[in-house]
N, C-alpha and C positions, 0 to 999 in steps of 0.2 A: 502618622501613614496616612498617604491620598488612598480613597478609594480605586481600583482599578478594576475592569471586568476581562470575562472572555465568552464568545460564544461559538459553535459549529453545527455543521449540518453537514448532511452525508445523504446521498441518493446509491440504490445498488439495482443492478438489472444481470439474469442472468437467465439463460438459455440453452436446450441441448440439440446440437446438430448433428445430419447424419446419422438417422435413428437410431440415435443414443450413443454414439460413437466418442462424439467431441461435445465437453460440455464448459462453457464461457460464462466468467463473470465478471462484469466491470464497474468500478466505482471510482465515485468523486464526491468528494468530500472538501468543505469551504472551512475556514477556521479562520478567526480574529481573537485572537488571547492576548492583550497587554503585555504581562507579566508573565515569569515563568512559574509564579504562585497560581496563574489561571490556565496553565496548560491544559488541554485536553486530551484525552486518548479514546480511539476507537479500536476497538479488534477485528482483525481483518484476517481471512482465510491465506493460507500460505501452500505450497504443494503440499500434497498427501502428508497428512500425521502433523503438520505445524500448525500454529497459530501465531500470532502478530501483534504487536501494540506498539506503536512509537509515538512518545509526547510532541504534541503539536504545539507551537505558541509562537508569536508573531502574526502577522495577515500573511496568509498565502492558502495553497489546494494542494491534493495529495490524492492521487489516483491511479488506481493500477488497472489491469486485465490480467486475471487469471483464466489460464486455460488445460484441459485435463483431454489425451486424447487417447484411446484404447487402440494403439498400434494392431496387437492380435489378441488374442483370446487370455494369455497372461502378461501382459507387457504394457503399461501405460506411460502415457508421454507426461510429464507436467510442467507449463512454462508459466514464470508470472514476471512480467513488467510493469517497476512502479516508479511515480517519479511525485518526488515533493517540492514546491516550489514556496519560497518565501519572498514576496513582492518588497523592495525595495534595498535588501538584504546583498552584502558583498560576500560570504559564507554560511553554511550551515555546520553546526558540530562544535565541537570542540576536540584540541589532542588527535591522536590517530584516526579516530573519526570525520575530522573533521573536513568539508568538500570548499574549493572556492567556488565564487559564484552563488547565484540565486537557486540554482535548482541541485537537487540529486538523485540520479536515477538510477535504478538495480534492478537487474536479471537475474533469477533464478530458475535453474534446470533439475528436473529429477526425472530419472529414468526408473520405472517402479516394475521389481519383477516377481511375480506372483508362484510359487511352487510348493 
């Protein structure tokens, strides 16, 4: 079996806006993992109460923008948009999770009511 390799780098920034009513987190991850055996994982934030990790292999990037907005005292709105792109690929995933094309986009919304 020949040697194979993989690497990844990630940068993340977050800020609070509108006198702490809104929080925004942005991340960009670049990866290059030749084989499935070299796949990399990054844990990432999801809407309130969740965490997410997806195996990244091939050559590409993953980016996301997560925002929380306090609508009123006991109601928060969470929105997350993410994109995974693999250069030179014509599909991402297998079976029912398969997406045609080099990119997969995802949008998550959550309304949190506290009482």
